[in-house]
C-alpha positions in Angstrom: 137.9 -81.7 -54.6 134.5 -80.7 -55.8 131.7 -80.9 -53.3 128.3 -82.2 -54.2 125.3 -80.0 -54.7 123.9 -81.3 -51.5 126.9 -80.2 -49.4 126.9 -76.9 -51.1 123.2 -76.5 -50.1 124.0 -77.5 -46.6 126.6 -74.6 -46.3 124.8 -71.5 -47.7 126.7 -68.3 -47.7 126.6 -66.1 -44.6 125.9 -63.0 -46.6 122.7 -64.1 -48.5 119.5 -65.9 -47.8 116.2 -66.4 -49.5 113.5 -63.8 -48.7 110.4 -66.0 -48.6 108.5 -63.5 -46.6 107.5 -61.7 -49.8 106.5 -65.0 -51.4 109.2 -64.9 -53.9 112.1 -67.5 -53.5 114.2 -65.7 -56.0 114.2 -62.3 -54.3 117.5 -62.1 -52.4 119.1 -59.4 -50.4 122.2 -59.1 -48.3 121.6 -59.5 -44.6 123.8 -56.6 -43.7 122.2 -54.2 -46.3 119.8 -51.6 -44.8 116.1 -52.5 -45.2 114.5 -51.3 -48.3 111.7 -48.6 -48.1 108.3 -50.0 -48.4 106.4 -49.0 -51.5 104.6 -45.6 -51.2 100.9 -46.0 -50.6 98.4 -44.3 -53.0 96.8 -41.1 -51.5 93.2 -41.5 -50.4 90.7 -40.7 -53.0 88.8 -37.4 -52.3 85.1 -37.9 -53.1 83.8 -35.4 -55.6 81.3 -32.9 -54.3 77.8 -33.8 -55.4 76.5 -31.7 -58.2 72.9 -31.7 -56.8 71.4 -31.6 -53.3 69.3 -34.6 -54.2 70.1 -38.2 -54.1 68.8 -40.6 -56.8 65.8 -41.5 -54.7 64.8 -37.8 -54.3 66.1 -37.4 -50.7 68.5 -34.7 -49.7 72.2 -35.5 -49.8 74.1 -35.1 -46.5 74.7 -31.4 -45.6 72.7 -30.4 -48.6 72.1 -26.9 -47.1 75.8 -26.1 -47.4 75.3 -26.1 -51.2 73.1 -23.0 -51.0 74.0 -20.6 -53.9 75.1 -17.0 -53.5 72.3 -14.9 -52.1 71.3 -17.7 -49.6 74.4 -17.7 -47.6 72.5 -17.7 -44.3 71.2 -21.2 -45.1 74.7 -22.7 -45.2 75.2 -22.3 -41.5 71.7 -23.0 -40.3 71.6 -25.8 -37.8 67.9 -26.7 -38.2 68.0 -27.6 -41.9 69.9 -30.9 -41.7 66.9 -32.4 -40.0 64.9 -32.0 -43.2 65.6 -35.2 -45.2 63.5 -34.7 -48.2 61.2 -32.1 -49.9 58.2 -33.6 -48.2 59.6 -32.9 -44.8 60.2 -29.3 -46.0 56.6 -29.0 -47.3 55.1 -30.4 -44.1 57.2 -28.0 -42.0 56.1 -25.0 -44.1 52.4 -26.0 -43.8 52.6 -26.3 -40.0 54.2 -22.8 -39.8 51.6 -21.3 -42.0 48.8 -22.7 -39.9 50.3 -21.0 -36.9 51.2 -17.7 -38.6 48.6 -16.4 -41.2 49.9 -15.3 -44.5 48.5 -11.8 -43.9 50.0 -11.3 -40.4 51.7 -8.0 -40.0 55.5 -8.1 -39.4 56.6 -6.9 -36.0 58.3 -3.5 -36.2 62.0 -3.3 -35.4 64.8 -0.8 -35.4 65.6 -1.7 -39.1 62.1 -0.7 -40.3 62.3 1.7 -43.3 59.8 4.4 -44.0 58.2 2.1 -46.6 58.0 -0.7 -43.9 56.3 1.7 -41.5 53.9 2.8 -44.2 52.9 -0.8 -45.0 52.6 -1.6 -41.3 50.3 1.4 -40.6 48.2 0.7 -43.7 47.8 -2.9 -42.6 46.7 -1.5 -39.2 43.9 0.5 -40.8 45.5 4.0 -41.4 43.5 6.0 -44.0 45.2 7.0 -47.2 45.2 10.7 -46.4 44.9 12.8 -43.2 41.6 14.3 -44.4 40.0 10.8 -44.4 39.8 11.0 -40.6 37.0 13.5 -41.2 37.0 14.9 -37.7 34.0 17.2 -37.0 33.5 19.8 -34.3 30.3 19.2 -32.2 27.8 22.1 -32.0 28.3 22.0 -28.2 31.9 23.1 -28.5 32.5 26.8 -29.6 34.6 27.3 -32.7 37.1 29.3 -30.7 37.9 26.2 -28.6 38.1 23.9 -31.6 39.1 25.9 -34.7 39.6 24.4 -38.1 43.4 24.7 -37.8 43.4 22.6 -34.6 41.3 19.9 -36.3 43.5 19.8 -39.3 46.6 19.6 -37.0 45.2 16.6 -35.2 44.4 14.8 -38.5 48.0 15.4 -39.7 49.4 14.1 -36.4 47.1 11.0 -36.4 48.2 10.1 -39.9 51.9 10.6 -39.1 51.8 8.3 -36.1 49.7 5.7 -38.0 46.4 5.8 -36.2 43.5 3.8 -37.8 40.2 5.5 -38.5 38.7 3.6 -35.6 41.4 4.8 -33.2 41.0 8.4 -34.4 37.2 8.2 -33.9 37.6 6.8 -30.4 40.2 9.5 -29.3 38.1 12.3 -30.9 34.9 11.1 -29.2 36.6 11.0 -25.8 38.2 14.5 -26.3 34.9 16.0 -27.3 33.1 14.4 -24.4 35.5 15.7 -21.9 35.6 19.2 -23.5 31.8 19.4 -23.4 31.7 18.3 -19.8 34.3 21.0 -19.0 32.2 23.7 -20.8 29.1 22.6 -18.9 30.9 22.6 -15.6 32.3 26.0 -16.2 28.9 27.4 -17.2 27.3 25.9 -14.1 30.1 27.3 -11.9 29.7 30.8 -13.5 25.9 30.6 -13.1 26.3 29.7 -9.4 28.8 32.5 -8.9 26.5 34.9 -10.7 23.6 33.9 -8.6 25.6 34.5 -5.4 26.7 38.0 -6.7 23.2 38.9 -7.7 21.9 37.8 -4.3 24.4 40.1 -2.7 23.3 43.0 -4.9 19.7 42.3 -4.1 20.4 42.4 -0.4 22.5 45.5 -0.8 20.0 47.5 -2.9 16.8 46.0 -1.4 13.7 47.6 -2.7 15.9 50.0 -4.6 17.1 47.2 -6.9 14.8 48.1 -9.8 15.5 51.8 -9.4 19.2 51.3 -9.5 18.9 49.0 -12.6 16.9 51.8 -14.2 19.7 54.2 -13.4 22.2 51.9 -15.1 20.0 51.7 -18.2 19.8 55.5 -18.3 23.6 55.7 -18.2 24.0 53.1 -21.0 21.4 54.9 -23.1 23.2 58.3 -22.6 26.6 56.8 -23.2 25.6 55.0 -26.4 24.8 58.3 -28.0 22.0 57.0 -30.2 23.9 53.8 -31.3 21.2 51.1 -30.7 23.4 48.2 -31.4 26.0 49.4 -28.9 23.3 50.1 -26.4 21.8 46.6 -26.7 25.3 45.0 -26.4 26.0 47.0 -23.2 22.7 46.2 -21.7 23.2 42.5 -22.3 26.7 42.6 -20.7 25.4 44.6 -17.7 22.7 42.1 -17.1 25.4 39.3 -16.9 28.0 41.3 -15.0 26.9 42.6 -11.5 30.1 44.8 -11.2 29.3 46.5 -14.5 25.7 46.9 -13.5 26.8 48.7 -10.3 29.2 50.9 -12.3 26.6 52.1 -14.8 24.0 52.4 -12.0 26.4 54.8 -10.1 26.9 56.7 -13.4 23.2 56.8 -13.9 22.7 58.3 -10.5 24.8 61.2 -11.7 22.6 61.7 -14.8 19.4 61.6 -12.7 20.4 63.9 -9.9 18.0 66.8 -9.4 15.4 65.3 -11.7 11.8 64.3 -11.0 12.9 60.6 -11.1 15.1 61.2 -8.1 12.2 62.5 -6.0 10.7 59.0 -6.2 13.9 57.2 -5.4 13.7 54.2 -3.3 16.4 54.1 -0.6 18.7 51.1 -0.4 19.3 49.3 3.0 22.6 51.2 3.1 20.8 54.5 2.6 18.4 53.6 5.4 21.3 52.7 7.7 22.8 56.1 6.9 19.6 57.8 7.7 19.3 55.9 11.0 22.8 56.9 12.0 22.0 60.6 11.3 18.9 60.4 13.4 20.7 58.9 16.3 23.3 61.6 16.1 20.5 64.2 16.2 20.5 66.0 19.7 16.7 65.6 19.8 17.3 61.8 20.1 19.0 62.4 23.5 16.5 65.0 24.7 14.9 64.5 28.1 11.7 65.8 26.7 9.8 62.8 25.5 7.7 64.9 23.2 10.9 66.0 21.5 12.6 62.6 21.5 9.6 60.4 20.5 9.3 61.5 16.9 13.0 60.7 16.3 12.5 57.3 17.9 9.5 56.6 15.8 11.3 57.6 12.6 14.2 55.3 13.5 11.8 52.4 14.1 10.2 52.9 10.7 13.5 53.0 9.0 14.8 50.0 10.9 11.7 48.0 10.0 12.0 49.0 6.4 15.7 48.0 6.3 15.0 44.5 7.7 12.1 44.1 5.4 14.2 44.8 2.4 16.9 42.4 3.6 14.3 39.7 4.0 
């Protein structure tokens, strides 16, 4: 017996059923078949890298600094550049920096400075073009032997090598000259004081015989110069400045003037007087009990003693 369509619809097969979940009543699958793989999804589209760091409205694209070309690699990793959104921000930032740092400001030296960098640095600081441009002069108060030409040129070369400006060189030179002149003056004053002390000692030693002994020294110098007037004048000038030399030539002069008429008028020195007094005191007459014998010796000692103290005064 043939069943009606309705009864057949009421008893559908156990193995098939309509798959309405996909919206297609004619898509059928067996219930005991494994589920079909879903259709593969399309890969996400990779946006193409922008060809320009600028947007259509003139602003910078995102991460525009990473597009820096070769030669500007350090910009790609800089963390401060993303905050600049357009060229006007960049211009404003530049102007603000330039207001704080003048265009002619010298760079700060560092360990990577080349010879050319140092040269430009020193030139910007006022170093002259050549060492001779320092034009250091020796003052008249400083003797040439203390500041010869070679020393001056050496200082100029050194100043140029270490990059001193003309102003710095002038200041250092002025200070050095000032201290050198002070040292020369102090030395001259000290020598003068020492010389005065020595001359005072000679005056006290020679007493009234000072001029006589100086004359003896002149006689020795005249004889020793053997007619050379230049030599004689130089020796006289040195003897007048050197008390020890004066005493030496005076002693030599005494040898030349022995047993001469000049010696008969010799003026005894305090030392000579003291020697004479010692001889008189050693004279037996000085110890005589006879006053008439002793008195002339006493009177002579008194005269010599008075003369000796007068010369010392």
